[in-house]
VEXDREN-2710 file (C-alpha; in Angstrom, 1 decimal):
% VEXDREN-2710
k/r/px/py/pz
1/MET/74.6/31.8/74.7
2/ASN/70.8/31.3/74.5
3/GLN/69.9/28.2/76.5
4/LEU/66.1/28.3/75.7
5/ASN/64.3/26.6/72.9
6/GLN/60.9/27.1/71.3
7/THR/59.1/25.0/74.0
8/ASP/60.5/27.2/76.8
9/TYR/59.4/30.4/75.0
10/ILE/55.9/29.0/74.5
11/ILE/55.6/28.1/78.2
12/PHE/56.9/31.5/79.2
13/PHE/54.5/33.3/76.8
14/LEU/51.5/31.3/78.1
15/TYR/52.5/32.4/81.6
16/PHE/52.7/36.1/80.5
17/ILE/49.3/35.9/78.8
18/GLY/47.8/34.0/81.8
19/VAL/48.9/36.5/84.4
20/SER/48.0/39.6/82.4
21/SER/44.6/38.2/81.4
22/TYR/43.8/37.3/85.0
23/GLY/44.9/40.7/86.3
24/TYR/42.8/42.4/83.6
25/TRP/39.8/40.3/84.6
26/ILE/40.2/41.1/88.3
27/TYR/40.4/44.8/87.3
28/LYS/37.2/44.7/85.3
29/GLN/35.3/42.6/87.8
30/LYS/36.1/44.9/90.7
31/GLN/36.2/48.2/88.9
32/LYS/34.0/51.0/90.2
33/THR/32.4/53.7/88.3
34/LYS/34.2/56.2/90.6
35/LEU/37.9/55.5/91.3
36/ASP/38.9/56.0/94.9
37/THR/42.2/55.9/96.7
38/LYS/41.3/53.2/99.2
39/ASP/40.4/50.9/96.3
40/PHE/43.5/51.7/94.3
41/PHE/46.1/51.6/97.1
42/LEU/44.6/49.2/99.7
43/ALA/42.2/47.0/97.6
44/GLU/39.3/48.3/99.7
45/GLY/39.6/45.5/102.2
46/SER/38.6/42.9/99.5
47/LEU/41.7/40.6/99.8
48/THR/41.1/37.3/101.5
49/TRP/43.5/35.8/104.1
50/TRP/45.1/33.5/101.5
51/ALA/45.5/36.4/99.1
52/ILE/47.2/38.5/101.7
53/GLY/49.6/35.7/102.7
54/ALA/50.4/34.8/99.1
55/SER/50.9/38.4/98.2
56/LEU/53.3/38.9/101.1
57/ILE/55.4/36.0/100.0
58/ALA/55.3/36.8/96.3
59/SER/56.4/40.4/96.9
60/ASN/59.1/39.3/99.3
61/ILE/60.6/36.4/97.3
62/SER/62.1/38.2/94.4
63/ALA/65.4/38.3/92.6
64/GLU/66.9/39.4/95.9
65/GLN/66.1/35.9/97.3
66/PHE/66.3/33.7/94.2
67/ILE/69.6/35.2/93.0
68/GLY/71.0/37.0/96.0
69/MET/70.2/34.4/98.6
70/SER/71.2/31.5/96.4
71/GLY/74.5/33.4/96.0
72/ASN/74.8/33.6/99.7
73/GLY/73.9/29.9/100.0
74/PHE/76.9/29.3/97.7
75/THR/79.2/31.4/99.9
76/PHE/77.8/31.0/103.4
77/GLY/75.5/28.0/103.4
78/VAL/72.5/27.4/105.7
79/ALA/73.5/30.3/108.0
80/VAL/71.8/32.7/105.7
81/ALA/68.5/30.9/106.3
82/ALA/68.3/32.8/109.5
83/TYR/66.8/35.7/107.5
84/GLU/64.0/33.5/106.4
85/TRP/63.4/31.5/109.6
86/LEU/63.5/34.5/112.0
87/ALA/61.1/36.3/109.5
88/ALA/58.5/33.7/110.6
89/VAL/58.9/34.8/114.2
90/ALA/58.8/38.5/113.1
91/LEU/55.6/37.9/111.3
92/ILE/54.0/36.3/114.4
93/ILE/55.0/39.4/116.4
94/VAL/53.5/41.7/113.7
95/ALA/50.3/39.7/113.5
96/VAL/49.8/39.6/117.3
97/TRP/51.0/43.0/118.4
98/PHE/51.5/45.5/115.6
99/MET/48.5/44.8/113.3
100/PRO/45.8/45.5/116.0
101/ILE/47.3/49.0/116.6
102/TYR/47.4/49.8/112.9
103/LEU/43.9/48.7/112.2
104/LYS/42.3/50.1/115.4
105/ASN/43.7/53.5/114.4
106/HIS/42.7/53.2/110.7
107/ILE/46.3/53.5/109.4
108/TYR/46.7/53.3/105.6
109/THR/50.4/54.3/105.2
110/MET/53.4/54.3/107.4
111/PRO/53.9/58.1/107.2
112/GLN/50.3/58.4/108.3
113/PHE/51.1/56.4/111.4
114/LEU/54.0/58.8/112.2
115/LYS/51.7/61.8/111.7
116/THR/49.0/60.4/113.8
117/ARG/51.3/59.3/116.6
118/TYR/53.9/62.1/116.4
119/ASN/53.6/65.1/114.0
120/GLU/53.8/66.2/110.4
121/THR/57.6/66.8/110.6
122/VAL/58.3/63.1/111.5
123/SER/55.9/61.9/108.8
124/LEU/57.5/64.1/106.0
125/ILE/61.1/63.2/106.9
126/MET/60.3/59.4/106.9
127/ALA/58.2/59.7/103.7
128/ILE/61.2/61.2/101.9
129/PHE/63.6/58.6/103.4
130/TRP/61.3/55.8/102.3
131/LEU/60.9/57.0/98.8
132/PHE/64.7/57.2/98.3
133/LEU/65.2/53.8/99.9
134/TYR/62.5/52.1/97.8
135/VAL/63.6/53.6/94.5
136/PHE/67.4/53.6/94.8
137/VAL/67.9/50.4/96.8
138/ASN/64.9/48.1/96.5
139/LEU/63.3/48.7/93.1
140/THR/66.6/49.2/91.3
141/SER/68.2/46.1/92.8
142/ILE/65.2/43.9/92.1
143/LEU/65.2/45.0/88.5
144/PHE/69.0/44.6/88.1
145/LEU/69.2/41.2/89.7
146/GLY/66.2/39.9/87.8
147/ALA/67.5/41.0/84.4
148/LEU/70.9/39.6/85.3
149/ALA/69.4/36.2/86.1
150/ILE/67.2/35.9/83.0
151/SER/69.9/37.2/80.7
152/SER/72.1/34.4/81.9
153/LEU/69.6/32.0/80.3
154/VAL/68.8/34.0/77.2
155/GLY/72.2/35.5/76.5
156/PRO/74.2/38.5/77.9
157/ALA/73.2/40.8/75.0
158/SER/69.6/40.5/76.2
159/PHE/70.2/42.3/79.5
160/HIS/68.8/45.7/78.5
161/PRO/65.8/44.4/76.6
162/ILE/64.9/42.3/79.6
163/VAL/65.2/45.3/81.9
164/ILE/62.6/47.1/79.7
165/GLY/60.4/43.9/79.4
166/LEU/60.3/43.3/83.2
167/SER/59.4/47.0/83.8
168/ILE/56.6/46.9/81.2
169/PHE/55.2/43.7/82.7
170/ALA/55.3/45.1/86.2
171/LEU/53.6/48.3/85.0
172/ILE/50.7/46.4/83.5
173/ILE/50.0/44.8/86.8
174/THR/50.8/47.8/89.0
175/LEU/48.6/50.3/87.2
176/GLY/45.6/48.3/88.1
177/GLY/46.1/49.0/91.8
178/MET/46.6/46.8/94.9
179/LYS/43.6/44.6/94.2
180/VAL/45.1/43.4/90.9
181/ILE/48.5/43.0/92.5
182/GLY/47.1/41.0/95.4
183/TYR/45.2/38.5/93.4
184/THR/47.7/38.1/90.6
185/ASP/50.3/37.4/93.4
186/VAL/48.3/34.3/94.4
187/PHE/48.7/33.0/90.8
188/GLN/52.4/34.0/90.8
189/VAL/53.3/32.5/94.1
190/VAL/52.1/29.1/93.0
191/VAL/54.3/29.4/89.8
192/LEU/57.4/30.5/91.7
193/VAL/57.0/27.8/94.4
194/ILE/56.6/25.1/91.8
195/GLY/59.4/26.4/89.6
196/GLY/61.6/26.8/92.7
197/LEU/61.0/23.3/93.9
198/VAL/61.7/21.9/90.4
199/THR/65.0/23.8/90.4
200/SER/65.9/22.4/93.9
201/TYR/65.0/18.9/92.7
202/ILE/67.3/19.2/89.7
203/ALA/70.1/20.7/91.9
204/LEU/70.0/17.6/94.2
205/THR/69.8/15.3/91.2
206/LEU/73.0/16.9/89.7
207/VAL/74.8/16.4/93.0
208/SER/73.7/12.8/93.2
209/GLN/74.9/12.2/89.7
210/LYS/78.2/13.9/90.4
211/PHE/78.9/11.4/93.2
212/GLY/77.8/8.4/91.1
213/LEU/74.6/7.9/93.1
214/GLY/72.2/7.9/90.1
215/ASN/69.2/10.3/90.2
216/ASP/68.4/9.8/93.9
217/VAL/67.4/13.2/95.4
218/LEU/67.8/12.1/99.0
219/ALA/71.2/10.6/98.2
220/GLY/72.2/13.9/96.6
221/PHE/71.1/15.8/99.7
222/SER/73.1/13.4/102.0
223/ALA/76.2/13.7/99.8
224/MET/75.9/17.5/99.7
225/MET/75.8/17.6/103.5
226/LYS/78.9/15.4/103.8
227/ASP/80.9/17.2/101.1
228/ALA/80.0/20.7/102.3
229/ASP/79.7/20.1/106.0
230/ASP/80.9/23.7/106.7
231/HIS/77.8/25.0/104.8
232/PHE/75.4/23.3/107.2
233/HIS/76.0/25.4/110.4
234/LEU/73.9/28.4/111.5
235/ILE/76.7/30.0/113.6
236/PHE/80.1/31.3/112.4
237/GLU/82.8/31.8/114.9
238/LYS/84.2/35.3/115.5
239/PRO/87.5/35.7/113.4
240/GLY/90.9/35.9/115.0
241/PRO/94.0/37.7/113.8
242/ASN/95.0/34.7/111.5
243/THR/91.6/33.9/110.1
244/PRO/91.5/33.7/106.3
245/GLN/89.7/36.6/104.6
246/VAL/87.1/34.3/103.1
247/GLU/86.0/33.3/106.7
248/VAL/86.2/37.0/107.8
249/ASN/83.8/37.9/105.0
250/LYS/81.3/35.2/106.1
251/TYR/81.3/36.6/109.7
252/LEU/80.9/40.1/108.4
253/THR/77.7/39.1/106.6
254/VAL/76.3/36.5/109.1
255/PRO/78.0/37.4/112.4
256/GLY/77.4/34.3/114.5
257/ILE/75.5/34.4/117.7
258/THR/75.8/38.2/118.0
259/MET/73.3/38.9/115.2
260/TYR/70.6/37.2/117.2
261/PHE/71.0/39.9/119.9
262/ALA/71.3/42.8/117.4
263/GLY/70.5/43.5/113.8
264/GLN/68.7/40.4/112.7
265/TRP/65.6/41.3/114.7
266/ILE/65.8/44.9/113.7
267/VAL/66.0/43.8/110.0
268/ASN/63.0/41.5/110.2
269/LEU/60.7/43.5/112.5
270/ASN/61.3/46.7/110.6
271/TYR/60.8/45.0/107.2
272/TRP/57.7/43.0/108.1
273/GLY/56.1/45.4/110.6
274/CYS/57.1/49.0/109.7
275/ASN/57.4/48.8/105.9
276/GLN/54.7/50.2/103.6
277/TYR/55.7/47.7/100.9
278/ILE/54.7/44.8/103.2
279/THR/52.0/46.0/105.6
280/GLN/50.0/47.5/102.8
281/ARG/48.7/44.1/101.9
282/ALA/47.0/43.7/105.3
283/LEU/46.0/47.3/106.1
284/GLY/42.8/47.2/104.2
285/ALA/41.5/44.0/105.9
286/ASP/39.8/43.3/109.2
287/LEU/42.0/42.0/112.1
288/LYS/41.1/38.3/111.8
289/THR/41.7/38.2/108.1
290/ALA/45.0/40.2/108.4
291/ARG/46.3/38.1/111.2
292/THR/45.5/34.8/109.4
293/GLY/47.0/36.0/106.2
294/ILE/50.2/37.1/107.9
295/LEU/50.6/33.8/109.8
296/PHE/49.9/31.9/106.5
297/ALA/52.9/33.8/105.1
298/ALA/55.0/32.9/108.2
299/MET/54.3/29.2/107.6
300/ILE/55.4/29.5/103.9
301/LYS/58.5/31.4/105.1
302/LEU/59.8/28.4/107.0
303/PHE/60.2/26.4/103.8
304/MET/61.5/29.1/101.5
305/PRO/65.2/28.2/102.1
306/LEU/64.5/24.9/100.2
307/ILE/63.8/27.1/97.1
308/VAL/66.1/30.1/97.5
309/MET/69.1/28.8/99.4
310/LEU/69.5/25.1/98.7
311/PRO/70.3/25.5/94.9
312/GLY/73.2/27.8/96.0
313/ILE/74.7/25.1/98.3
314/ALA/74.3/22.5/95.5
315/ALA/76.1/24.8/93.1
316/TYR/78.9/25.2/95.6
317/VAL/79.3/21.4/95.9
318/LEU/79.3/21.0/92.1
319/TYR/81.7/23.8/91.5
320/LYS/84.0/22.5/94.3
321/ASN/84.1/19.2/92.5
322/GLY/84.9/20.5/89.1
323/GLY/81.4/21.3/87.7
324/LEU/79.7/24.5/86.7
325/GLN/83.0/26.1/85.9
326/ASN/81.8/28.1/82.9
327/GLU/78.4/28.9/84.5
328/MET/79.8/30.1/87.9
329/ALA/82.9/31.8/86.5
330/PRO/82.3/33.2/83.1
331/GLY/85.5/34.8/81.9
332/GLY/87.4/33.1/84.7
333/LYS/85.9/35.3/87.5
334/LEU/83.8/33.5/90.1
335/LEU/80.5/35.2/90.8
336/ALA/78.4/33.7/93.6
337/ASP/75.2/35.3/92.4
338/ASN/75.4/33.1/89.3
339/ALA/74.6/30.0/91.4
340/TYR/70.8/29.9/90.7
341/SER/71.0/30.5/87.0
342/ALA/73.9/28.0/86.8
343/ILE/71.5/25.3/88.1
344/LEU/68.7/26.5/85.8
345/SER/71.0/25.8/82.8
346/PHE/70.8/22.1/83.5
347/LEU/67.0/21.9/83.4
348/PRO/65.5/20.0/80.5
349/ASN/63.7/21.9/77.8
350/GLY/60.3/23.1/78.9
351/LEU/61.2/23.2/82.5
352/LYS/63.7/26.0/81.8
353/GLY/60.7/28.0/80.5
354/LEU/58.7/27.1/83.7
355/SER/61.6/28.1/85.9
356/MET/62.1/31.3/84.0
357/ALA/58.4/32.0/84.4
358/ALA/58.8/31.4/88.2
359/LEU/61.7/33.7/88.4
360/THR/59.9/36.3/86.4
361/ALA/56.8/35.9/88.6
362/ALA/59.0/36.7/91.7
363/ILE/60.6/39.7/90.0
364/VAL/57.4/41.2/88.6
365/ALA/55.5/40.6/91.9
366/SER/58.1/42.5/93.9
367/LEU/58.5/45.3/91.3
368/ALA/54.7/45.8/91.2
369/GLY/54.4/45.8/95.0
370/LYS/57.3/48.1/95.5
371/ALA/56.1/50.5/92.8
372/ASN/52.6/50.6/94.4
373/SER/54.1/51.4/97.8
374/ILE/56.2/54.2/96.3
375/SER/53.0/55.5/94.6
376/THR/51.0/55.3/97.8
377/ILE/53.5/57.2/100.0
378/PHE/54.1/59.9/97.4
379/THR/50.5/60.4/96.5
380/LEU/48.9/60.3/99.9
381/ASP/51.7/61.7/102.1
382/ILE/53.3/64.2/99.9
383/TYR/51.3/65.1/96.8
384/HIS/47.9/65.3/98.6
385/LYS/49.3/67.1/101.7
386/TYR/51.8/69.6/100.2
387/ILE/51.3/69.9/96.4
388/LYS/47.5/69.6/95.6
389/LYS/45.4/69.6/98.8
390/ASP/42.1/69.8/96.9
391/ALA/42.8/66.9/94.5
392/SER/39.8/64.7/93.8
393/GLU/39.9/60.9/94.2
394/LYS/40.3/60.5/90.5
395/GLN/43.2/63.0/90.4
396/LEU/44.9/61.2/93.3
397/VAL/44.7/57.8/91.5
398/TRP/46.2/59.3/88.3
399/ALA/48.9/61.0/90.4
400/GLY/49.7/57.5/91.8
401/ARG/49.9/56.0/88.3
402/VAL/52.2/58.8/87.1
403/THR/54.4/58.3/90.2
404/ILE/54.7/54.5/89.3
405/LEU/55.8/55.3/85.8
406/ILE/58.4/57.9/86.9
407/ALA/59.8/55.5/89.6
408/MET/60.1/52.7/87.1
409/LEU/61.9/54.9/84.5
410/LEU/64.3/56.1/87.2
411/SER/65.0/52.5/88.2
412/ILE/65.7/51.5/84.5
413/ALA/68.2/54.4/84.2
414/LEU/70.0/53.3/87.4
415/THR/70.0/49.7/86.3
416/TRP/71.3/50.3/82.8
417/LYS/75.0/50.3/83.7
418/ASP/74.7/49.2/87.3
419/ALA/75.2/52.8/88.5
420/LEU/74.9/51.7/92.2
421/GLY/77.4/48.8/92.0
422/ILE/74.9/46.1/93.0
423/GLY/76.9/43.5/91.1
424/ARG/80.0/44.3/93.1
425/GLU/78.4/44.0/96.5
426/GLY/76.3/40.9/95.9
427/GLY/72.5/41.5/95.5
428/PHE/71.2/40.2/98.9
429/THR/74.0/41.8/100.9
430/PHE/73.6/45.1/99.0
431/ILE/69.9/45.4/100.0
432/GLN/70.4/44.3/103.6
433/LYS/73.4/46.6/104.2
434/TYR/71.9/49.8/102.7
435/THR/68.4/49.2/104.1
436/GLY/70.2/48.8/107.4
437/TYR/71.3/52.5/107.4
438/LEU/67.6/53.5/108.0
439/SER/66.3/50.5/109.9
440/PRO/67.5/51.2/113.5
441/GLY/66.0/54.7/113.6
442/ILE/62.8/53.7/111.9
443/PHE/62.2/50.7/114.2
444/ALA/63.1/52.6/117.3
445/VAL/60.5/55.3/116.4
446/PHE/57.8/52.7/115.6
447/LEU/58.5/50.5/118.6
448/LEU/58.4/53.3/121.2
449/GLY/55.5/54.9/119.4
450/PHE/53.5/51.6/119.7
451/PHE/54.1/50.8/123.3
452/TRP/55.4/53.8/125.3
453/LYS/52.9/56.6/125.7
454/ARG/55.5/59.1/126.8
455/THR/57.5/59.1/123.5
456/THR/57.4/62.6/122.0
457/GLY/57.6/64.0/118.5
458/ALA/60.9/65.7/119.2
459/ALA/62.3/62.3/120.3
460/ALA/61.0/60.7/117.1
461/VAL/62.8/63.3/114.9
462/ALA/66.0/62.9/116.8
463/GLY/65.6/59.1/116.6
464/ILE/65.3/59.0/112.8
465/LEU/68.3/61.3/112.2
466/LEU/70.4/59.8/115.0
467/GLY/69.7/56.2/113.9
468/PHE/71.0/57.0/110.4
469/ALA/74.0/58.9/111.8
470/LEU/75.0/56.2/114.3
471/THR/74.7/53.4/111.7
472/THR/77.0/55.3/109.4
473/LEU/79.4/55.9/112.3
474/PHE/79.5/52.2/113.5
475/ASN/79.7/50.9/109.9
476/ASN/82.6/53.1/108.8
477/PHE/84.4/54.6/111.7
478/ALA/83.7/53.2/115.2
479/PRO/85.6/49.9/114.9
480/GLU/88.9/51.6/114.0
481/TRP/88.4/54.4/116.5
482/PHE/87.5/52.4/119.5
483/GLY/88.7/48.9/118.9
484/PRO/87.0/45.7/120.0
485/GLU/87.5/46.2/123.8
486/THR/85.2/49.2/123.9
487/ILE/82.4/47.8/121.7
488/LEU/81.9/44.8/123.9
489/TYR/84.1/42.6/121.7
490/THR/81.8/42.9/118.7
491/ALA/84.5/44.4/116.5
492/PHE/87.7/42.5/115.5
493/LYS/91.0/43.0/113.7
494/ASN/91.3/41.5/110.3
495/ALA/94.4/40.1/108.6
496/ASP/95.4/43.6/107.4
497/GLY/95.3/44.9/111.0
498/VAL/92.1/46.9/110.4
499/TYR/89.2/46.8/112.9
500/GLU/85.9/45.7/111.4
501/ILE/82.3/45.3/112.7
502/PRO/79.5/43.4/110.9
503/PHE/76.8/45.6/109.6
504/LEU/74.1/43.6/111.5
505/VAL/76.0/44.3/114.8
506/ALA/76.4/48.0/113.8
507/MET/72.7/48.2/113.4
508/GLY/72.2/46.7/116.9
509/TRP/74.4/49.3/118.5
510/ALA/72.8/52.1/116.5
511/PHE/69.4/50.9/117.7
512/PHE/70.4/50.7/121.3
513/PHE/71.8/54.2/121.5
514/THR/68.9/55.6/119.4
515/VAL/66.4/54.2/121.9
516/LEU/68.4/55.5/124.8
517/ALA/68.5/59.0/123.3
518/MET/64.8/58.9/122.5
519/VAL/63.9/57.8/126.1
520/LEU/66.0/60.6/127.6
521/ILE/64.5/63.3/125.3
522/SER/60.9/62.0/126.0
523/LEU/61.5/62.1/129.8
524/THR/61.7/65.9/129.4
525/GLY/58.2/66.0/128.0
526/PRO/54.7/65.2/129.4
527/ALA/54.1/62.0/131.3
528/VAL/51.7/61.0/128.6
529/ASN/51.9/62.2/125.1
530/PRO/48.4/63.5/124.0
531/LYS/48.9/61.7/120.7
532/ALA/49.8/58.3/122.2
533/PHE/47.6/55.4/121.1
534/LYS/45.1/54.0/123.5
535/ILE/45.9/50.3/124.0
536/ASP/43.7/47.7/125.8
537/THR/44.6/44.1/126.3
538/SER/41.5/42.9/124.3
539/MET/43.3/44.0/121.1
540/PHE/45.8/41.3/121.6
541/ARG/43.5/38.3/122.4
542/LEU/44.0/35.4/120.0
543/PRO/41.3/33.1/118.7
544/PRO/42.1/29.3/118.9
545/THR/42.9/29.0/115.2
546/VAL/45.5/31.8/115.4
547/THR/47.0/30.2/118.5
548/ALA/47.2/26.9/116.8
549/MET/49.0/28.4/113.7
550/ILE/51.6/30.1/116.0
551/THR/52.2/26.8/117.9
552/VAL/52.9/24.9/114.7
553/ILE/55.2/27.6/113.3
554/MET/57.3/27.6/116.5
555/LEU/57.5/23.8/116.7
556/ILE/58.8/23.6/113.1
557/LEU/61.3/26.4/113.8
558/THR/62.5/24.7/117.0
559/VAL/63.2/21.5/115.0
560/LEU/65.1/23.3/112.3
561/TYR/67.3/25.2/114.8
562/VAL/68.1/22.0/116.8
563/ARG/69.1/20.3/113.6
564/PHE/71.4/22.9/112.2
565/TRP/72.7/24.8/115.3
END
């Protein structure tokens, strides 16, 4: 059923025209007579700190968060906010320690880092891995979840036209290059934050009304905390033999205190520090601008659960008390990922259009950023090196544009009938789980490559392959083979008598053994790898403004954890 009226469509149309026109203006203002790869892929260092920070957030906060994290908020509650809050700490680490190494060594892409630090083999293996991951997991899931959310407002029959529409919108922005993406992201992050806050406001108002407290937002929040007390704890206890399956599923996704010693840090540091999709925004800037932009993103990250998680908890309270039955369980089957769109359905006319524009902003920003990263890796690290070594700057830019088009068409084909089963897994969990198969090996290779001069190319090749193999082993076989007593009690037996281990914990073990193997292999090589980066302490000195930003972030984070622990 179409829940939008003419006013909503007008608002959404104005948004579309506004973003497209602004992007075209930026493109024409900055356009050069001669196209070059640094301008197209890295914005030629022209992004300001606020543009970098806004672009990081706009590209990260997509359907994965709006839909997937709201769905996890419905199921798990505030515990899932750990992904957002620890991301702020990860961004601090990236700004202080990772970014100086990238910029000092003139790194434009992550495969280039691997070639410079290790060798061509490591670079090629990872370029291929990243392309598969970005297309088959990230780009496709963003498109699927985005179309699913918007079609819930417009009508189920609109799903496939929306898939095509989102793809075209993203292409318009992406084909202009990183400069257009970066500056349109500033516009879009404002829209998505305002729209997200409006949705959260309406969600709390609905809860307040449900409990007969009028339209008082604070009263609604207080009532929500009382009625869903189990949704306001950061730590889940490890299940026992008689634990209900619903509680087992919570622990498998957010595995209590153990995730803080294992996969949660790997997920965040790999995503924010070793990911072309993210680091690309800062790689074209000077160190001060890059650091300030990244820390600006970290500050925004602290408050994102208000937008992406809180509506899901509100939807849980309403559903628990007899509301949102049709919206949350169409056809009688409860689907947690419907939580965000269920709240949107109660927005007044006009605001629905704004919220749909905010959701579209998040989806399009992420699609554009991801497509540009796919294009950058393929063009600079595969096409230019192995297919057409004598390609001109103009040919490389056009190769990048063709790559964007092909990646988007492939994503549309995979989305058409949910060929990857994203709807069955739950959007946010799907992305975290399958990205996690590569994260331990990638992060181990980057971490040792940054800070241990002895790490060899042979160790890096082994680390990438071993990280993937070990994650597969721990996720699918190790718990049943070894039992909890031999995996330091991180596995447990469920109600069916089957041993299970949370995927975040599996990532932690895979990372530990991968690092161990890489260290042992590297010890057989030279005391100092000739390709090791030269590091001096002056690279990591922080100006007072940066130190102040870090202090504020950590103080806010401490207050949040003390409150919800």
